[in-house]
N, C-alpha and C positions, 0 to 999 in steps of 0.2 A: 698100424699105421694109418696116422692122418697125412692128407694129401693138402697143399696148399700151392696154387697155382696163379702167377701173377705173369705178366706182360713187360717186357722193359720200357722203359719208359724214355723221352729224349734225353731228361736230365740223369739217367743212367747208361748212353751208350759210350762204350769203350770203356766203361769200369769192369775190372774182375767180376768175375761171378760173385765170389763170397761176396765182395763188398755191396751187390746188387742187391742179397739178399741179407745182409745184414741190413740195409737200411729197410727192406721191407717186413723183415721179421725182427722189428728190434727187441725182440726177450733173448733173442739166442746171443750168446755169445760167438765171435767170431771162429777159434778155435773148436765149436762146435761144429758150425757152419762147415768150417775143411775138412773135420770128419766127416760128415754128411757125403761133401762132395766124392773123397776118399773112398769111400763105400758104395758107391755108385747111386745114392739117394738122391741125387739131381739130377734132372730132365732140361734139356734144351730141345726146343723142337724136336719132342721122343727119343732124345740122342742123348744118353750120357758122356757128362765132359769134366774135363780135368781143371784145378782150379785155376788157371791162369787162362781160362777161356774168358771172352772181353765180350761183355753184354752188346746186341744190337737193336735198335729201334724194332719193335712187336715181337721177338722173341716171345716165344712161349715158354716158360720157366715151371715146372714142375718141383717141387719139395716135399719128399717124403721124407715123413717124420719119425721116424719109429716112438711105440706106446713105450710110456716111462716105466720104468723096472723100479726094483731097492734097488737105493745103491748098493755095489759088491764091496762097501768097506767098512769096520768094523764102529759102529757104537760103544763111545766108552766113555765111563763114568768121570768126565773132566769138568771140577768144579766152574760155575759161568758166575760170572757179574751182570747178571739182571736188571736194566733199569726199568723196564715194562713186559707186560705179555699180557697178551689177551686171544681169543681165538684164530686171528686170522696174520699175530706179528708176533715178533721176542726184538727188542732193542738189547744188545748187549753191548759192553765196554769191554773190548779186546784188549787184553795183556799184554804186555813186551812177547816178544819170541814165538806168539804164535803165526801160524801159519794160518788163509783162512779157510781154503782148501785144499785136498788132495791132491797130486799130482804124482808123475812115475817116479817110484823110488822115495817118497814120501807118504803115505799111507796113512799112518794115525799121528794121532796129536795134534790134530788141525782142531778148529773149531767145527767146521764139519762135523767129524768124529764127537764131538762133546754134543752137538744141536738133535745127533742121531738119535743118544742116549736119551735128551732131557725132553726130545717131542716123541720119541716111541714113534720117527718115522711119519709122522703128518708135515712132511715138509713138501714144497712144491717141487717139482720135478721138472718145470721149464726147462733149466739148464743143464742138463743131462745128468747121469749119474753118478760124477764126483764132485756137481754142486748142488746139490739138494739143498734147497729154501734160501741160497748165496745169488741176491740180484743186484750186489755192488760189492763192491772189496776195499780193503785198507793193506797198505803193505805189512808182513812180520815184524816190522822193529816200531811201527807206527800203534801209537794205544788208541783206544777213545770207542764212537759208539757207530754201530754198524747195523744196520735192519737185515732180520731175519723173517722171511715170507714161509706159512706154514700150507698154504695152499695156493692154486696157480691164479683165479683172481685176483689174490694182493700181490703175486707177483706181477701181471699184468700190471695193476694200476700203480703199482709204484716205482715199474720200469717205465711207463711211458711217463713219469713224473720225472726221472734222472735225463729220458731224452730230450723234454722239452724245458731245461733246467729249474723247475717250478721246487727243486728240493731247497733247503736249508741248509748248507754246511760249511761252521765255521772250527776253526781249528786254530790250535796255538801253539807258538813255534816261538825259540830261541834261535837267532843269526848268530852269525860270524859280524862283527862291525858295528859300528855306531848309524844306523840311519839319520838321516837328518828332519826326511819330510814328514811331517804327522801321518799321513796316508798316502796312497797311491793304488794306480791299476797296471796291470800286464798284462797287454794283451798283445799275443805273441803264439802260432801254432805249432805244439809240439806231436814230434813224431819218432823212428825211431832213428839212434844216431847211426849216420853212414859208415862209420868204421868199428862200431863194438854195437852189437845187435841185442847187446844184455844193457843197453842203456839208453834211455832218451835224452834228446835235445832240442832245442827250437830249430825244425824243418822247415821254412817258408814255400820252400818247394811240394814235399808231401805230407807234410804235417797235419794236424786234425786242430779247427780253433778250439782255442783258449784261455779262458782269463780269468785273471785270480785278484781279487782285492785284497790291500792288505791296511793295516795300521796298526801306529806305534804303543804301546802299553806300557813301556817301560825300557830305559835308556841306562844300561850300566859302562865301564870304561872301554872296554871290546866286544860287547854285545847288545842286541838288542829282542825285546818281547815284545813279542807279534803275536797280532790275528790276524789269519787269513782266513774271508768270505772266497767259495769256489764259485763260479758263473755258470764253467762246466765244470767235466770231471774226468782228466785225462790221465794216465799211467803216469804217476811221480812227477802229478802237474806240481805241487807247492814245491819241492826239492828245485826241479828245473826251474820256474821260472826266477825262483830267491836268485837262485847261482849265477842265474843270468842278468840280472843287475849287481850282482857285487857281493849279496849278502846269503852265501848259500848256509842251510841248516848245520846246526851245530852238532857235531859227531856222525855226521853223513861222510861216508867211505866210498861212495859213487858221485860223485859233483863234487866234491873238495880233496885235494890233497892235504890241506890244513890239519894238524895236529891239535885235538882238544886235552887241555889240562885236569881233563875230569874223566873219573871210571863211566865209560858210558857204552852201550849199548843198541849202537847205531843211531839215526837222528832224534834229537830232542823235537817229535812233533805226535800232537796229542788232537784228534778227532772229536771235541767237545760238545757243540750242538748240532742235532740233525732235527729237523722242522718237516713237516709234509702233510698234505692231504688225507686222512685217514679213508683206507677203500671203502670201509663199510659206512663210517659215519656220514662223511663227507665233511666232516669238520679238521679245522687244522691242528695240529697237535707238533709237541715239539719237545725233545729231552735233552738234558746234559748231564756228559757224563764228567764227573769230576777230576781236576787233576790226579794222575798218579803219584805215587809218593816222593819216585828218585825225581820226577820235575819239579815238586815243593819245595823237596831238599836243593836243588840245582839253584832254585830263585832266590833260597834264604841264604846259600852259600855268596851269588855276585850279589845281594844286598849288602852283605857282613864286609 
């Protein structure tokens, strides 16, 4: 059991205790922190608290983090498209229809099941038993590059770069409509949709800072092929931001009701480029996941 002790600082005052902990322990997911709280592993001034407790200046917080255990999920021999691998990291080109990590009711067929088999259990345990090696994720229907960490040191280093927005993340997408400007920036906070908890939305009151830069690569009659570069990494960020300015992603069934005249499985979005400081060498490295076949064929169709 690892104990982490810290005091509530003035900037954390009146924030929920789970948010206070996530500000201090940036490597832990919010859901894992809430699990720790629910299981009585978080004490404030020597008293077990609930997730809705709000911090007060100089509160002494003790967060007890259980030792990592082997994930109780099966390793499965699922083929992986590996862009790069060394003793610290894997860079995977994730296919469509693959969920990144297991969740209740979905414990097999995920990227985690595949990397457990490939890495023979040598994965970071920072994010708990259901997310070994996972430091960030992309949606089920989004393809492209994702970093898998093989040890905790690598995980901490990559997580810190994510937290401070140092990682290069460039996506390719096709959106509805013809964008007139050559490039633009969307700076709008993203949070939970006020009426639908399964969706995200522009949320000025409770949303988190979010910035997306986009540029036009090619225009078609009713669609635009774009590159998006993330400055932040919020859930569904590109999908929400592009929909908010009137250019939702082609194939997205959550953030637009428009019908696509193509046989698509979810949004046309690909995490093409990822770059970061390698945790061992200290050098900047960058990797590119080629466009998937369906994306290339769709571009050919639009061009013709």
